[in-house]
Backbone as numpy.savetxt, mean C-alpha at the origin, in Angstrom:
# Nx Ny Nz CAx CAy CAz Cx Cy Cz
32.92 38.23 29.08 32.10 39.43 29.08 32.96 40.69 29.08
34.06 40.66 29.88 34.97 41.81 29.92 35.59 42.05 28.56
35.97 40.93 27.89 36.56 41.06 26.56 35.54 41.66 25.58
34.30 41.28 25.75 33.25 41.80 24.87 33.07 43.29 25.06
33.07 43.72 26.33 32.89 45.14 26.59 34.11 45.94 26.16
35.30 45.36 26.29 36.52 46.08 25.93 36.63 46.26 24.43
36.16 45.31 23.70 36.27 45.39 22.24 34.99 45.89 21.58
34.04 46.36 22.37 32.82 46.91 21.78 33.16 48.16 20.99
32.59 48.44 19.81 31.45 47.75 19.18 31.86 46.66 18.18
33.19 46.36 18.09 33.60 45.35 17.11 33.12 43.94 17.49
33.07 43.66 18.76 32.68 42.32 19.20 31.19 42.05 19.03
30.41 43.10 18.79 28.96 42.90 18.64 28.65 42.00 17.47
29.48 42.05 16.44 29.26 41.20 15.26 29.55 39.73 15.56
30.34 39.46 16.59 30.59 38.08 17.00 29.50 37.57 17.94
28.74 38.48 18.51 27.69 38.09 19.47 26.36 37.83 18.79
26.12 38.50 17.69 24.82 38.39 17.02 24.83 37.20 16.07
23.84 36.32 16.22 23.67 35.16 15.35 22.24 35.13 14.83
22.07 34.50 13.68 20.75 34.44 13.03 20.49 32.99 12.60
19.29 32.53 12.89 18.85 31.22 12.40 17.57 31.42 11.60
17.36 30.56 10.63 16.21 30.68 9.74 14.93 30.18 10.40
13.83 30.38 9.68 12.52 30.02 10.22 12.42 28.54 10.57
13.04 27.69 9.77 12.94 26.25 9.99 14.10 25.70 10.82
14.87 26.57 11.44 16.01 26.14 12.24 15.85 26.60 13.69
16.54 25.86 14.58 16.64 26.26 15.98 18.09 26.09 16.41
18.51 26.88 17.41 19.89 26.85 17.90 19.90 26.41 19.36
20.71 25.39 19.66 20.92 24.92 21.03 22.26 25.48 21.49
22.25 26.31 22.53 23.44 27.03 22.98 24.09 26.29 24.15
25.41 26.11 24.05 26.21 25.54 25.14 27.09 26.65 25.71
27.01 26.83 27.02 27.88 27.82 27.70 28.77 27.06 28.66
30.06 27.07 28.35 31.05 26.32 29.12 30.66 24.85 29.20
30.17 24.33 28.11 29.84 22.91 28.02 28.46 22.53 28.50
27.71 23.46 29.04 26.37 23.16 29.55 25.32 23.90 28.72
24.18 23.25 28.55 23.08 23.88 27.82 22.52 25.00 28.67
22.49 26.19 28.11 22.07 27.36 28.88 20.58 27.35 29.20
19.79 26.88 28.27 18.35 26.91 28.48 17.75 25.67 27.83
16.73 25.09 28.47 16.10 23.89 27.90 15.26 24.23 26.68
15.13 25.49 26.37 14.39 25.92 25.19 15.36 26.44 24.14
15.30 25.93 22.90 16.24 26.40 21.88 15.94 27.82 21.44
16.92 28.44 20.84 16.77 29.81 20.36 16.33 29.81 18.90
15.61 30.86 18.54 15.19 31.03 17.16 13.69 30.90 16.98
13.21 31.23 15.79 14.00 31.75 14.66 14.30 33.25 14.80
15.23 33.73 13.98 15.59 35.13 14.01 16.94 35.35 14.66
17.05 36.50 15.38 18.32 36.93 15.97 18.40 36.47 17.42
19.58 36.02 17.81 19.87 35.75 19.22 21.33 36.10 19.47
21.68 36.16 20.74 23.02 36.62 21.12 23.77 35.52 21.85
25.06 35.45 21.58 25.96 34.52 22.26 27.14 35.31 22.82
27.79 34.72 23.83 28.98 35.34 24.44 30.22 34.73 23.80
31.05 35.52 23.14 32.25 34.96 22.50 33.15 34.25 23.51
33.82 33.22 23.03 34.80 32.43 23.78 34.18 31.49 24.80
32.95 31.71 25.20 32.32 30.82 26.20 31.12 30.08 25.64
30.50 30.63 24.63 29.28 30.02 24.08 29.56 29.38 22.73
28.98 28.21 22.55 28.92 27.55 21.24 27.47 27.13 21.01
27.12 26.96 19.76 25.73 26.57 19.48 25.69 25.58 18.33
24.63 24.81 18.31 24.41 23.80 17.27 23.06 24.10 16.61
23.06 24.19 15.29 21.81 24.40 14.55 21.12 23.07 14.28
19.81 23.07 14.43 19.01 21.88 14.19 17.92 22.23 13.18
17.80 21.43 12.14 16.79 21.63 11.10 15.49 20.95 11.51
14.38 21.69 11.48 13.08 21.16 11.89 12.25 20.63 10.73
12.74 20.73 9.52 11.95 20.28 8.37 11.86 18.75 8.32
10.81 18.27 7.66 10.63 16.82 7.52 11.70 16.24 6.60
12.27 15.15 7.02 13.33 14.46 6.27 12.83 13.09 5.88
13.15 12.66 4.68 12.77 11.33 4.21 14.01 10.56 3.78
13.94 9.25 3.94 15.04 8.39 3.49 14.47 7.03 3.13
15.17 6.35 2.23 14.76 5.02 1.78 15.38 3.96 2.67
14.58 2.96 3.00 15.10 1.78 3.70 15.64 0.83 2.63
16.91 0.47 2.67 17.45 -0.44 1.63 16.70 -1.77 1.64
16.67 -2.47 0.51 15.99 -3.78 0.47 16.55 -4.73 1.53
15.64 -5.32 2.28 16.01 -6.23 3.35 15.52 -7.64 3.04
16.41 -8.62 3.13 16.03 -10.02 2.98 15.40 -10.50 4.29
14.11 -10.82 4.24 13.35 -11.11 5.46 12.73 -12.50 5.33
12.79 -13.26 6.41 12.14 -14.57 6.49 10.82 -14.39 7.22
9.71 -14.62 6.51 8.39 -14.41 7.09 8.05 -15.53 8.08
6.89 -15.37 8.71 6.47 -16.33 9.72 6.25 -17.72 9.14
5.83 -17.80 7.86 5.61 -19.09 7.21 6.81 -19.53 6.38
8.00 -19.05 6.75 9.29 -19.51 6.18 9.41 -19.22 4.69
9.04 -18.01 4.28 9.21 -17.56 2.90 10.18 -16.37 2.92
11.22 -16.44 2.09 12.20 -15.37 2.03 11.76 -14.33 0.98
11.61 -13.09 1.42 11.19 -12.01 0.53 12.15 -10.83 0.72
12.17 -9.96 -0.28 12.97 -8.74 -0.22 12.02 -7.55 -0.15
12.15 -6.75 0.91 11.22 -5.65 1.17 12.01 -4.38 1.38
11.55 -3.28 0.79 12.12 -1.97 1.07 10.99 -0.98 1.37
11.36 0.18 1.87 10.35 1.15 2.28 10.92 2.55 2.33
10.11 3.48 2.84 10.51 4.87 2.98 9.96 5.40 4.30
10.75 6.24 4.97 10.40 6.79 6.28 10.45 8.31 6.21
9.46 8.97 6.81 9.41 10.43 6.92 9.46 10.79 8.41
10.39 11.66 8.80 10.48 12.05 10.20 10.95 13.50 10.29
10.79 14.07 11.48 11.24 15.44 11.74 11.67 15.55 13.20
12.37 16.63 13.51 12.82 16.90 14.88 11.76 17.73 15.58
11.28 17.25 16.72 10.29 18.01 17.48 10.86 18.57 18.78
12.07 18.08 19.17 12.72 18.61 20.37 14.21 18.75 20.07
14.65 19.93 19.65 16.06 20.11 19.27 17.04 19.83 20.41
16.67 20.14 21.64 17.59 19.91 22.76 17.86 18.42 22.94
16.81 17.59 22.87 16.99 16.15 23.01 17.78 15.58 21.84
17.56 16.12 20.64 18.28 15.63 19.47 19.78 15.88 19.58
20.14 17.01 20.18 21.56 17.34 20.32 22.19 16.65 21.52
21.45 16.56 22.62 22.04 16.08 23.87 21.96 14.57 24.05
20.97 13.90 23.44 20.73 12.49 23.74 21.26 11.52 22.70
21.61 11.99 21.51 22.10 11.09 20.47 23.13 11.84 19.64
24.17 11.12 19.23 25.25 11.78 18.50 24.87 12.13 17.07
24.11 11.25 16.42 23.69 11.50 15.04 22.27 10.97 14.89
21.29 11.83 15.07 19.89 11.41 15.07 19.47 10.86 13.72
19.93 11.47 12.64 19.54 11.02 11.30 20.02 9.60 11.03
21.29 9.34 11.27 21.85 8.02 11.00 21.28 6.97 11.95
21.09 7.33 13.18 20.52 6.39 14.15 19.09 5.99 13.76
18.32 6.95 13.27 16.96 6.64 12.84 16.96 5.72 11.63
17.89 5.90 10.72 18.01 5.02 9.56 18.28 3.57 9.99
19.25 3.38 10.88 19.58 2.03 11.33 18.42 1.40 12.09
17.75 2.20 12.91 16.63 1.66 13.67 15.47 1.28 12.75
15.27 2.02 11.67 14.20 1.70 10.72 14.45 0.35 10.05
15.71 0.04 9.74 16.03 -1.25 9.12 15.74 -2.41 10.06
16.16 -2.28 11.30 15.92 -3.36 12.26 14.44 -3.49 12.59
13.73 -2.37 12.65 12.29 -2.42 12.93 11.54 -3.10 11.80
11.96 -2.83 10.55 11.33 -3.49 9.41 11.50 -5.01 9.49
12.69 -5.45 9.84 12.93 -6.89 9.98 12.10 -7.49 11.11
12.04 -6.80 12.24 11.32 -7.35 13.39 9.83 -7.43 13.15
9.26 -6.41 12.52 7.81 -6.39 12.30 7.41 -7.42 11.25
8.13 -7.47 10.14 7.76 -8.39 9.07 8.08 -9.84 9.43
8.98 -10.05 10.36 9.28 -11.42 10.79 8.13 -12.07 11.53
7.17 -11.28 12.01 6.01 -11.82 12.72 4.79 -11.97 11.81
4.94 -11.68 10.52 3.83 -11.76 9.58 4.07 -12.90 8.59
2.96 -13.50 8.13 3.10 -14.48 7.06 2.99 -13.79 5.71
3.19 -14.54 4.65 3.25 -13.95 3.31 1.91 -13.32 2.92
0.80 -13.97 3.26 -0.50 -13.41 2.92 -0.74 -12.06 3.58
-0.40 -11.93 4.85 -0.56 -10.66 5.55 0.37 -9.59 4.97
1.57 -9.99 4.58 2.53 -9.04 4.01 2.02 -8.46 2.69
1.34 -9.27 1.89 0.86 -8.80 0.59 -0.47 -8.06 0.68
-1.28 -8.36 1.68 -2.63 -7.79 1.74 -2.80 -6.69 2.78
-1.92 -6.63 3.78 -2.11 -5.67 4.88 -0.90 -4.75 5.00
-0.57 -4.07 3.92 0.58 -3.17 3.97 0.31 -1.96 4.87
-0.92 -1.47 4.85 -1.24 -0.31 5.67 -1.08 -0.63 7.16
-1.55 -1.80 7.57 -1.40 -2.19 8.97 0.05 -2.36 9.37
0.85 -2.95 8.48 2.28 -3.12 8.76 2.98 -1.76 8.86
2.64 -0.85 7.95 3.23 0.49 7.99 2.86 1.20 9.29
1.61 1.03 9.73 1.18 1.66 10.97 1.94 1.10 12.18
2.13 -0.22 12.19 2.88 -0.83 13.30 4.33 -0.35 13.32
4.92 -0.24 12.13 6.30 0.24 12.06 6.41 1.68 12.54
5.45 2.52 12.14 5.47 3.92 12.57 5.37 4.04 14.09
4.46 3.27 14.69 4.30 3.33 16.14 5.57 2.86 16.85
6.18 1.78 16.36 7.40 1.27 16.99 8.56 2.26 16.86
8.74 2.82 15.66 9.80 3.79 15.46 9.58 5.06 16.27
8.34 5.53 16.30 8.04 6.77 17.02 8.31 6.61 18.51
7.95 5.45 19.04 8.20 5.20 20.47 9.70 5.10 20.77
10.46 4.47 19.88 11.90 4.29 20.12 12.69 5.58 19.94
12.26 6.45 19.03 13.00 7.68 18.75 12.52 8.88 19.54
11.49 8.71 20.35 10.98 9.85 21.13 12.03 10.41 22.09
12.85 9.58 22.78 13.91 10.17 23.63 14.96 10.95 22.85
15.04 10.73 21.55 15.99 11.47 20.72 15.40 12.77 20.18
14.16 13.06 20.51 13.51 14.26 20.00 13.04 14.13 18.56
12.82 12.89 18.11 12.43 12.61 16.73 10.94 12.22 16.69
10.23 12.75 15.74 8.83 12.40 15.50 8.73 11.72 14.14
8.40 10.43 14.13 8.23 9.69 12.88 6.81 9.94 12.37
6.70 10.59 11.23 5.39 10.99 10.71 4.74 9.92 9.85
5.54 9.18 9.09 4.95 8.24 8.14 5.97 7.17 7.76
5.48 5.95 7.59 6.29 4.84 7.10 5.50 4.13 6.01
6.13 3.87 4.90 5.47 3.21 3.77 6.32 2.05 3.27
5.63 0.94 2.96 6.28 -0.21 2.32 6.25 0.03 0.81
7.41 0.10 0.18 7.48 0.42 -1.25 7.28 -0.80 -2.13
8.06 -1.83 -1.91 8.03 -2.97 -2.83 8.31 -4.25 -2.07
7.63 -5.31 -2.49 7.84 -6.65 -1.94 8.21 -7.56 -3.10
9.43 -8.05 -3.11 9.92 -8.90 -4.19 9.91 -10.35 -3.74
9.21 -11.17 -4.51 9.11 -12.60 -4.20 10.09 -13.39 -5.06
10.53 -14.56 -4.61 11.37 -15.42 -5.46 10.64 -15.82 -6.74
11.39 -16.04 -7.81 10.79 -16.35 -9.11 9.96 -17.62 -9.05
10.45 -18.65 -8.39 9.70 -19.90 -8.30 8.39 -19.71 -7.56
8.41 -18.88 -6.51 7.17 -18.62 -5.78 6.19 -17.83 -6.63
6.68 -16.90 -7.44 5.80 -16.15 -8.34 5.12 -17.08 -9.34
5.88 -18.04 -9.89 5.29 -18.99 -10.84 4.24 -19.86 -10.15
4.55 -20.31 -8.93 3.60 -21.15 -8.20 2.32 -20.39 -7.89
2.44 -19.13 -7.50 1.25 -18.33 -7.20 0.45 -18.05 -8.46
1.14 -17.83 -9.59 0.43 -17.59 -10.85 -0.32 -18.84 -11.29
0.31 -20.03 -11.14 -0.37 -21.28 -11.49 -1.57 -21.52 -10.59
-1.43 -21.21 -9.31 -2.55 -21.38 -8.38 -3.71 -20.45 -8.74
-3.39 -19.20 -9.08 -4.44 -18.26 -9.45 -5.13 -18.68 -10.74
-4.35 -19.17 -11.71 -4.95 -19.62 -12.97 -5.86 -20.82 -12.75
-5.44 -21.77 -11.91 -6.28 -22.93 -11.62 -7.56 -22.52 -10.91
-7.46 -21.54 -10.02 -8.65 -21.05 -9.32 -9.62 -20.38 -10.28
-9.08 -19.61 -11.25 -9.96 -18.97 -12.24 -10.63 -20.00 -13.12
-9.90 -21.02 -13.54 -10.50 -22.07 -14.36 -11.59 -22.82 -13.61
-11.36 -23.08 -12.32 -12.37 -23.77 -11.52 -13.64 -22.93 -11.41
-13.47 -21.62 -11.17 -14.65 -20.75 -11.09 -15.38 -20.68 -12.42
-14.63 -20.67 -13.54 -15.26 -20.62 -14.85 -16.08 -21.89 -15.11
-15.55 -23.05 -14.70 -16.29 -24.29 -14.89 -17.55 -24.31 -14.04
-17.47 -23.82 -12.82 -18.65 -23.77 -11.96 -19.71 -22.86 -12.55
-19.29 -21.70 -13.06 -20.25 -20.77 -13.66 -20.89 -21.37 -14.90
-20.08 -22.07 -15.75 -20.64 -22.71 -16.95 -21.63 -23.81 -16.57
-21.31 -24.59 -15.54 -22.22 -25.64 -15.11 -23.53 -25.06 -14.59
-23.44 -23.98 -13.82 -24.65 -23.34 -13.33 -25.48 -22.80 -14.49
-24.81 -22.25 -15.51 -25.54 -21.77 -16.68 -26.26 -22.89 -17.42
-25.58 -24.04 -17.58 -26.22 -25.19 -18.23 -27.42 -25.68 -17.43
-27.30 -25.70 -16.12 -28.40 -26.15 -15.28 -29.59 -25.21 -15.38
-29.33 -23.90 -15.36 -30.42 -22.93 -15.49 -31.08 -23.03 -16.86
-30.25 -23.25 -17.93 -30.81 -23.38 -19.28 -31.68 -24.63 -19.38
-31.24 -25.72 -18.75 -32.04 -26.96 -18.79 -33.37 -26.78 -18.09
-33.36 -26.09 -16.97 -34.61 -25.83 -16.27 -35.54 -24.96 -17.10
-34.98 -23.95 -17.79 -35.81 -23.09 -18.62 -36.40 -23.87 -19.80
-35.60 -24.75 -20.41 -36.11 -25.56 -21.52 -37.21 -26.51 -21.05
-37.03 -27.05 -19.85 -38.04 -27.95 -19.31 -39.36 -27.21 -19.11
-39.29 -26.02 -18.52 -40.50 -25.23 -18.32 -41.14 -24.83 -19.65
-40.29 -24.48 -20.64 -40.83 -24.11 -21.95 -41.52 -25.30 -22.62
-40.95 -26.50 -22.49 -41.58 -27.68 -23.10 -42.92 -28.00 -22.45
-43.02 -27.78 -21.15 -44.30 -28.01 -20.47 -45.36 -27.02 -20.94
-44.95 -25.79 -21.14 -45.91 -24.78 -21.62 -46.37 -25.08 -23.03
-45.43 -25.48 -23.91 -45.80 -25.78 -25.30 -46.67 -27.02 -25.37
-46.41 -28.00 -24.51 -47.22 -29.24 -24.51 -48.67 -28.96 -24.14
-48.91 -27.95 -23.33 -50.27 -27.60 -22.95 -51.01 -26.85 -24.05
-50.28 -26.29 -25.01 -50.92 -25.50 -26.08 -50.30 -25.88 -27.42
-50.98 -26.73 -28.22 -50.44 -27.11 -29.55 -50.26 -25.92 -30.48
-51.14 -24.94 -30.38 -51.00 -23.76 -31.24 -49.72 -23.00 -30.93
-49.30 -23.05 -29.70 -48.04 -22.39 -29.34 -46.87 -23.03 -30.05
-46.89 -24.36 -30.20 -45.82 -25.05 -30.93 -45.81 -24.64 -32.39
-47.04 -24.46 -32.99 -47.12 -24.01 -34.38 -46.54 -22.61 -34.54
-46.83 -21.72 -33.60 -46.30 -20.37 -33.67 -44.78 -20.37 -33.52
-44.28 -21.23 -32.67 -42.84 -21.32 -32.50 -42.17 -21.86 -33.76
-42.87 -22.78 -34.42 -42.36 -23.33 -35.67 -42.29 -22.24 -36.74
-43.33 -21.43 -36.85 -43.33 -20.34 -37.84 -42.26 -19.28 -37.51
-42.06 -19.02 -36.24 -41.05 -18.05 -35.85 -39.65 -18.54 -36.22
-39.43 -19.82 -36.06 -38.13 -20.39 -36.43 -37.90 -20.28 -37.93
-38.95 -20.55 -38.72 -38.83 -20.40 -40.17 -38.51 -18.96 -40.55
-39.15 -18.03 -39.87 -38.89 -16.62 -40.17 -37.44 -16.25 -39.84
-36.93 -16.76 -38.75 -35.55 -16.45 -38.38 -34.56 -17.02 -39.39
-34.83 -18.24 -39.85 -33.93 -18.86 -40.84 -34.00 -18.13 -42.17
-35.21 -17.70 -42.55 -35.35 -16.99 -43.83 -34.69 -15.63 -43.80
-34.58 -15.03 -42.62 -33.96 -13.70 -42.53 -32.47 -13.76 -42.81
-31.84 -14.90 -42.55 -30.42 -15.06 -42.84 -30.21 -15.34 -44.31
-29.22 -14.67 -44.88 -28.96 -14.82 -46.32 -28.08 -16.06 -46.53
-28.72 -17.19 -46.71 -27.99 -18.43 -46.95 -28.68 -19.21 -48.06
-28.10 -20.32 -48.42 -28.62 -21.14 -49.53 -29.43 -22.34 -49.03
-29.84 -22.30 -47.80 -30.61 -23.42 -47.24 -32.05 -23.35 -47.75
-32.55 -24.49 -48.20 -33.93 -24.59 -48.70 -34.73 -25.39 -47.70
-35.82 -24.82 -47.22 -36.67 -25.45 -46.20 -38.05 -25.69 -46.79
-38.55 -26.90 -46.64 -39.90 -27.25 -47.06 -40.77 -27.39 -45.82
-41.60 -26.43 -45.56 -42.47 -26.52 -44.38 -43.48 -27.66 -44.53
-43.65 -28.38 -43.49 -44.58 -29.51 -43.46 -45.64 -29.22 -42.40
-46.91 -29.28 -42.77 -47.96 -28.99 -41.79 -47.86 -29.91 -40.59
-48.09 -29.38 -39.43 -48.00 -30.15 -38.21 -49.12 -31.18 -38.10
-50.25 -30.96 -38.82 -51.36 -31.90 -38.75 -50.97 -33.24 -39.35
-50.21 -33.20 -40.45 -49.78 -34.46 -41.08 -48.88 -35.24 -40.12
-47.96 -34.54 -39.44 -47.09 -35.21 -38.49 -47.89 -35.80 -37.33
-48.95 -35.12 -36.98 -49.80 -35.65 -35.89 -50.48 -36.93 -36.28
-50.95 -37.01 -37.57 -51.62 -38.22 -38.03 -50.65 -39.39 -38.06
-49.41 -39.16 -38.51 -48.44 -40.25 -38.50 -48.12 -40.72 -37.08
-48.08 -39.81 -36.17 -47.80 -40.17 -34.79 -48.96 -40.94 -34.18
-50.22 -40.59 -34.57 -51.39 -41.33 -34.03 -51.43 -42.76 -34.58
-51.04 -42.97 -35.85 -51.02 -44.34 -36.40 -50.04 -45.21 -35.65
-48.91 -44.67 -35.26 -47.96 -45.48 -34.52 -48.51 -45.83 -33.15
């Protein structure tokens, strides 16, 4: 302080510091944090020779989780990668409690991904990505809270399956589709048979209805431009032949 007063006003430029809107400054005076609340944004003052400060960025940071070879609960090896979004919510804890918060969060995200996915089977991994991401976010947020880190979002980017497993799953899906197609075709045949049975019962009750159906069929055939020649035969003659038998 005496040196500052003796060299005033030249030392004033060494005392005045500025941090940006998205930054905060943690001040150390003789090795101790002067205040549990960081300085900034804007102008703040430090004492030369006794004070040092560390700037902390409060903006959201994202990083990719490298592909991890993971053995699922049902003994299937898959390769999974993801992305994590986090920010600093307590600059003092980030500076005082961990040497490198960014790198430590990266390593913790890799181990958390392995631990969470190791408790899931392949079906859950492929169908419940949102739930897995939520579990990872909660685990990371709880572990990094003493470091002053807030994990905002975790996303699973890609799940790579072995080639043989992909072929087996494709064959299984194709067989399932073929089975469903056969069931649908069989149901259609059954419904058509029932409809034909009901139609035959209705026509049997009304001989004139059979004659009208016969004429309608002739009309449909005549509408098509083909070389087929049809000789209509009265239904009464067919009835007489059937009665003789």
